[in-house]
C-alpha positions as CSV (number, residue, x, y, z in Angstrom):
1,X,124.9,101.2,85.4
2,X,123.2,97.9,85.8
3,X,123.5,95.1,88.4
4,X,121.5,91.9,88.9
5,X,120.9,90.4,92.3
6,X,119.2,87.2,93.4
7,X,115.9,87.4,95.4
8,X,113.3,84.9,96.6
9,X,110.0,84.6,94.7
10,X,106.9,85.2,96.8
11,X,104.5,85.6,93.9
12,X,105.7,84.8,90.3
13,X,105.7,87.2,87.4
14,X,107.7,89.8,85.5
15,X,107.7,93.5,85.9
16,X,109.7,96.6,85.0
17,X,109.2,100.2,86.2
18,X,110.6,103.1,88.1
19,X,111.5,102.3,91.7
20,X,109.0,103.7,94.2
21,X,110.7,103.4,97.5
22,X,108.4,103.9,100.5
23,X,110.0,105.4,103.6
24,X,107.5,103.6,105.9
25,X,105.4,100.5,105.6
26,X,101.9,100.9,104.0
27,X,98.6,99.2,104.8
28,X,96.7,98.8,101.5
29,X,93.5,98.7,103.5
30,X,92.7,102.4,104.1
31,X,96.1,103.4,102.7
32,X,95.6,102.9,98.9
33,X,92.8,104.1,96.6
34,X,92.5,101.1,94.3
35,X,90.7,103.2,91.7
36,X,93.6,105.6,91.3
37,X,96.7,104.0,92.7
38,X,97.1,107.0,95.1
39,X,98.3,106.6,98.7
40,X,95.5,107.9,100.8
41,X,96.8,107.1,104.3
42,X,96.7,110.6,105.9
43,X,99.7,109.8,108.1
44,X,101.9,108.2,105.5
45,X,104.9,110.4,104.4
46,X,104.2,109.7,100.8
47,X,100.5,110.5,100.9
48,X,99.0,111.5,97.5
49,X,101.8,109.9,95.5
50,X,100.8,107.4,92.8
51,X,102.2,103.9,92.7
52,X,100.6,102.9,89.4
53,X,103.1,101.1,87.1
54,X,106.0,101.4,89.5
55,X,108.0,98.7,91.2
56,X,107.0,99.3,94.8
57,X,109.9,98.9,97.3
58,X,109.1,98.6,101.0
59,X,110.6,96.8,103.9
60,X,107.2,95.3,104.8
61,X,103.5,95.9,104.6
62,X,101.5,97.2,107.5
63,X,98.7,94.9,108.5
64,X,95.1,94.4,108.0
65,X,94.3,91.2,106.2
66,X,91.8,93.1,104.1
67,X,94.8,94.8,102.4
68,X,95.1,91.7,100.2
69,X,91.7,92.5,98.5
70,X,92.6,96.1,98.0
71,X,96.0,95.2,96.4
72,X,94.3,92.5,94.2
73,X,91.7,95.1,93.0
74,X,94.4,97.7,92.3
75,X,96.3,95.1,90.3
76,X,93.1,94.1,88.4
77,X,92.3,97.7,87.5
78,X,95.9,98.4,86.4
79,X,96.3,101.1,89.1
80,X,98.6,99.0,91.4
81,X,102.3,98.5,91.2
82,X,103.8,96.5,88.4
83,X,105.9,94.6,91.0
84,X,106.8,94.6,94.7
85,X,110.1,94.2,96.4
86,X,110.1,93.4,100.2
87,X,112.8,92.9,102.8
88,X,110.5,91.0,105.1
89,X,108.0,88.3,104.1
90,X,104.5,89.6,104.1
91,X,101.6,87.2,103.6
92,X,99.1,89.9,103.1
93,X,101.0,91.5,100.2
94,X,101.8,88.1,98.7
95,X,98.2,86.9,98.9
96,X,97.0,90.1,97.2
97,X,99.3,89.5,94.3
98,X,98.5,85.8,94.1
99,X,94.7,86.5,94.1
100,X,95.1,88.9,91.2
101,X,97.0,86.3,89.2
102,X,94.6,83.5,90.0
103,X,91.3,85.3,89.6
104,X,92.1,88.0,87.0
105,X,95.2,86.6,85.2
106,X,97.1,89.8,86.0
107,X,100.6,89.2,87.5
108,X,102.3,91.5,90.0
109,X,105.5,89.7,91.1
110,X,106.5,90.0,94.7
111,X,110.1,89.2,95.7
112,X,112.0,89.1,98.9
113,X,115.4,90.8,98.9
114,X,118.1,90.5,101.4
115,X,119.0,93.2,104.0
116,X,122.5,93.2,102.5
117,X,121.2,94.2,99.1
118,X,118.7,96.7,100.4
119,X,120.9,99.9,100.1
120,X,121.6,99.1,96.4
121,X,117.9,98.5,95.7
122,X,116.7,101.7,97.2
123,X,119.4,103.6,95.3
124,X,118.1,102.4,91.9
125,X,116.0,104.5,89.5
126,X,114.4,101.5,87.7
127,X,113.9,97.9,88.6
128,X,113.3,94.8,86.5
129,X,111.8,91.7,88.2
130,X,111.9,88.2,86.8
131,X,110.4,85.8,89.3
132,X,109.4,82.2,88.7
133,X,108.7,79.3,91.1
134,X,112.4,78.4,91.3
135,X,114.2,81.7,91.6
136,X,113.9,85.5,91.3
137,X,116.3,88.0,89.7
138,X,116.2,91.7,90.4
139,X,118.0,94.0,87.9
140,X,118.9,97.4,89.3
141,X,119.1,100.2,86.7
142,X,120.4,103.7,87.1
143,X,120.9,105.4,90.4
144,X,123.7,105.0,93.0
145,X,123.8,101.3,93.6
């Protein structure tokens, strides 16, 4: 089953990968090992899981402006997510992806989805993001959406 929904571009790019839905927000600063892509926040429910190559789905990030640099480094190393879907605008996450694109030429699209679409997004097995400056499309593949 496949469905395409509209989203808002926060950082442009294209990505495809398995949906990695976080049950709680994550701070990349102190929460992600940029060398491995592993969640290292000892209190996060998904600690020790790897986000490398996934489309990371989380309602919002969780603070610390230094998180932008950790995310940018993970994207540069190829250990970060392929793309990110948010339900709340997050400047720290967006800046991290934009810095990786500008400094390293590696794109990790970040899109903003609506609350109404959220249940279908988190029920998907794979996600395809196509985000340019004008619009974003999010294709939902597999799952229960």
